[in-house]
N, C-alpha and C positions, 0 to 999 in steps of 0.2 A: 511223771509226777503222781500218777496213780498207784505206785509201787512202794515197797519199803526201802528201796534203794534209789532215792531221788537224787538227781544231779545237783552238785554244788554250784556249777555255772550253767545258766541256760541263756537262750536268746529269744527275744520278742522281735517282731517285725514292724513296729512303730507304735503309734498312740493306740490303735485299735487293739493290738496284741497286748500292749501294757494294761489296758482297761481290764482284760480277762485275767491277767496274772499278777496284778499289782500287790495282792496279799501275800505273795511268795517272794517279794523283792525287798532285799536289804537296802537301808538308807545309805547312799554313797556320798552324801552331800559334803562330807569333811574329808573324804577319802582322796588320795592323790589320783585315782582313776577319774575323778571329776576335776579336781583342781589342776591337773596337768593337761587337760583338753585344750587344744588350740582354738576352738571354737565352743565355747561352753553352751551356746544357744542350741547345739545340736543334741544335748543331753534330754532325756525324757523325764518329767517330773510328775509327781502327784502333790498338787499344792506346792509347797515350798521344797519339798523333799525330792531329791535326785535318786531315781530308781533304776535307771539304765543309761549306760554310755555307749556311743558308737565305737565299734572296733575297726571301722574303715569308713571312708566316704568314697562314692563313686560319682561319675558325671556322665551326662549323655546329652546328645545333640545330633547334628548332621556330620557324619564322618565323610570325608572326601578324600579322593586320591589326587594329590597335588600335581603329579605328573601329568594327568589327563587335564586338570583345570589349567595348568600352565600352558599346555598345548592349545587349549581353546583360546586362552587370551592371547597367544602368539599369532592367531590367525588374523590376516589383514582385512578379510571381508566380513568380520563378524558385525552384528548390529550394534549400534552404539547403546551401551547400558550405563554410562556414566562412571564405570569403574574399570580399571586395568588389571585387576587380580582379585583373588579370593578375599584378601585383606580389606578390599573396599566394599564387600557386600555386608552391609550392616542394617538391612531392612527386608521385609518381605517383598516390597516392590521391586527392590533391586534383584533380589534372588530370583523372582519370577521371570524378570527380563533375561537374566543370564541363563536360567534353566531352559526356557522356551527356545532361546537362540541356540543352545547347546543341542537341544533335540533335532532342530533343522540341520545343524551341522553333522550330526550323528547320522542323519538320514541321507546326507549327501557324502558321507564317508570321508569328512574332513578331519576328524579328531583322531589323532593317535600320536605315539612317541616312537623313538627308535627301538624300543622294546615291547611296545604293545601296538599291534597292527590295528589301524583304524577299522578294518573290517570286523574285528572282534567286538567292538563297543556297540551294545544294542540299545542302551537307553541311559539316561542321566541316573535314575534311581533304580536300585534294586528292587525286586519284586516285593510287594506289600503283603506279607505272609499271613494268610488266614486259615491255614490248615488247622484242624482241631487242636486247641491248647496252645497255639502259636501266635495269638492275636494280642499279646500282653504289650507290645510295643505301641499299640494304637488305643486300646481300651485302658491302659494304665499311664504310660509315659507321654504320649501325645495329648491325651485327655488332661493330664496334670498341668500343662502349660496353660490352658484356658482356666483351669481352677485356680491357678495362682493369680491370673487376671482378675478373677471374680472375688477372691478371698484374701489375697496377699499371704502374710505368714499366719498360719492357723495355730491354735493351742488346743482345740477341741473339734470334734466332728460336727459339722453344720447339720442342723435339722432339716434343712431344705436345700435344694439346688435350683437357681434360676437358669444356670447354663447361659449366662449373659453373653458370653463370647463364643458361642457355638459356631458362628459363622466365621471367626477367626480360625478355629480348628478346622472348619470345613474347607477353607481355601488352601491351607498347607496340605491336608490330606489329599484334596483333589490334585494338587501339583505332583504329589507322589505318584498318584494313579494314571494321570494323563501324560507322564514323561517317564514311564517305567520300562524296564527290560521286558516285561510280560504283559500280556493281554489281560483284561479283566476276568475272563472265564478261566484263567489259569491259577488265580490268586488263592482259591480255596484249597489247592493242593500244594501250595509252597510253604515250607517252614522256615525258621530263622536261619538254620544252617545253609540251606539252599540260597537264601537271600544274600548271606555274607560270602558264599562262594561266588556269586555273581561280581562282587567287587574284587575278590581275590583273583579271579582269572580275567580281569579287565573288561568284563561284559558291562558293568556298571561303574558310574563315576562316583556316586554318593549312595549313602544308606543311613537311615536313622538308627542309631543304636548308641551303646555306652562304651566307656574305655575297655571293658571286658571283651569287646569286640576285636581288639587287636590280634588276641591269639586265635580267634576264630578265623579271621582273614589270613593271617600270617601262615598258619598251620594247615589251611586248606590245600587239598591236592591240586597241583597246577598253578599255584600262586605265582603271580608275576608282579606283585606290588613290593616295592622297597619300603622297609619299615619306616624310614625318614620321610616318606610321602604321605603317611597317614596323619591327617590333620582333622580339627573340629570346627564346626560352625554352628552358632546358636540356632534354635528352632524358631526362626522368626515368623510370626503371624500376625504382625501389625500391633500397634499400641493398644493396650487394654487397660483403659483407665489410668490411674497413677500407679497401680501395682506392677505392671510390666511396661516398660518404655524401651522401645528397640534401640534407642541411642546408647543405653547403658546396659542392655541385656547381655547376660553371659550364659553359660551352659547351666543345665539343671543339675545341681550338685546336692547329694544327700546320701541316704542310707536306709536300708530295711534291716540293718544288722546291729542290734543293741544287746549288750551284754548285761546280765543281771546276776546278782548272788543270792542264792536260795535262803530265805530269812527263816525258814521252817527247820533248818538244820542246826546242829549244835554250833556254839560260838567257835569252837576249835576248827570245824571243818569249814566255816565261813572265812576264818582267818587264813587257813591253808589256800583256800581259793583265791582270796585276794593277793596273797603273797606270790602265787603262781602268775596272776595277771600283771602284778607289778614287775616281775621279772621279764615276762614276755614283751610288754609294751613299754615299759619304762626303764628296764635294766638290760642285762646282756642279751637277752632274747630278742632285741630290736632288730638285730642282723637278720632275723627270720621273717619279720613283718612285711617288709616291701620287697624282699628278693622274690624273684619269679618263681612260679610253681615248678617250672622244669628244673630249677636250681635248688629245690628242696625248701622254698619259702612258700608264704601265704599269698604273696602278690597283691598286698594291700596298699592303699593310699593311707598314710599315717594320719590318725586324727589327734595325736598327742604330741606335745613339744618335745624338743631335744633330739629331733631327727636331722643330722647333718648330712651333708652329701652322699657320704658312703651308705647311709641307710634309706636313700630315696629310690623310688621305683625305677626300673629300667626300660619298661615297655613304652612305646611312643605315645599311646593315647593317654595313659596316666600321667605322662609328663605333660601332654596337652591340657588335661584337666587342671594341673597344678599351675600352668602358665596362665590359663584363663582366670583362675582363681586370684592371681596376683596382679592382673592387669589394673592400671589406674583407671578410675572412672567406670569399671565394669562391675555389675552385681550378678552374682550367681543367684539362679532361681531355686527356691526350695522345692523339695519333693512333696508337693501338696497332695499327690495320689496316696500318700500315707494315711490321709483322713478320709478316704473313700469308705463309707460305712461297712461294706462287706464285699466278698468275692462276687456275690450275686449280681451286684451293680455292675461290675466290670463285665462278667459274662454276658449279661443282657445287652450291654452296649456293644460288646463284640459280635453278637448275634445280629444286631440291628445294623451294625457297620457292613457286615457281609451281605446282609439283604440289600443294602444300598448299593453296594458294588454289582451284585447279581441282577438288580433291576436297572442297570445302566446309569446309576448315579442320578436318580430323579429327585426332584425337589420334594415330592410326596413322601418317598422313603426317608428323605433326610428329616423331614418334619416329624415322622413316626419315631425315629431314633432319638430325636431330642425330647419328644413327649414322654416317651416310655422311660428314658433315662431319669428324667426329673421325677417321675412317679415312683420308680423302684427305689430311688435314693431316699425319698421321704419315708417309705415303708421300712427299709432296712435301718435307717438312722433311729427311727421310733423304737425298733426292737433292741437296741443297744442297752 
């Protein structure tokens, strides 16, 4: 943007990014890039003007290998959890019972399938990655669920954070840590790739991540997971007021990928930019949008209408996201982390979470994490 050759199309990562670049954004309110959105609430606005549209949506939750969960539910000596399959897990309380018993059965060497030896399975959850720069699943995605509980659907960055539901966050985070493939002292050196590889090789049954994780799992060296066995479960952490109710909770669905047209350029260049995006997302270019990257496509979950079966994604977790979005009585959770005031807030939380882990998950270090997160949120929000 600081050159004489500015791009005609650029991307912002959400409301915080839009606040910085809104003066460069053309009004798309009457353009088909907005009017053809399947969910117009996903567009970014400044007042009543639509300035950015999502070029894809993604969803995240708890990924699980159904071959291993089915093997667990087939056991005759499992503890009564009130459910007979993962489809029955619809609350944190049930998830905790299932996971705790799975851990016991793994220790006893009882969970396995004909293709995955029970001795390979090391833990329910893959390692909670905290290698430098790899803590985004916890200081962003997991954090977001508790923020949705506090704020619901946001339209602007809150000036303060109470973190009302920090204990809800903590209990799911603790469940990951206490039922992991890896000990606490290993987590500072584990990255996301290693975590996903633990699922791919059958060492772990579950992992928190998004639909993009399908390719990470299926392309890992030594992968023993069949694509048809990759499934999603919402990140249950209890009811949180009226904003998050477990009985209707779905996956967290949203995007950090919003397209804008540069209003500083000539009308001619803006028109050409729009025509290209019309072709790609609404015209003959649709065949490239959802097609997998290995097949020369973008691998996107489409956000626009007009995508019939031949244009839909092929990877299993993208299909799972679309299935969860279409379930009756289920509400997707918004990506509330888009309203975190700055990267500094996320980084500070990540540091405090690692301190919590390294200190043996003490109440004192958790209290510090909560206090410092609230403080830096207020400071960073005031600077916007």
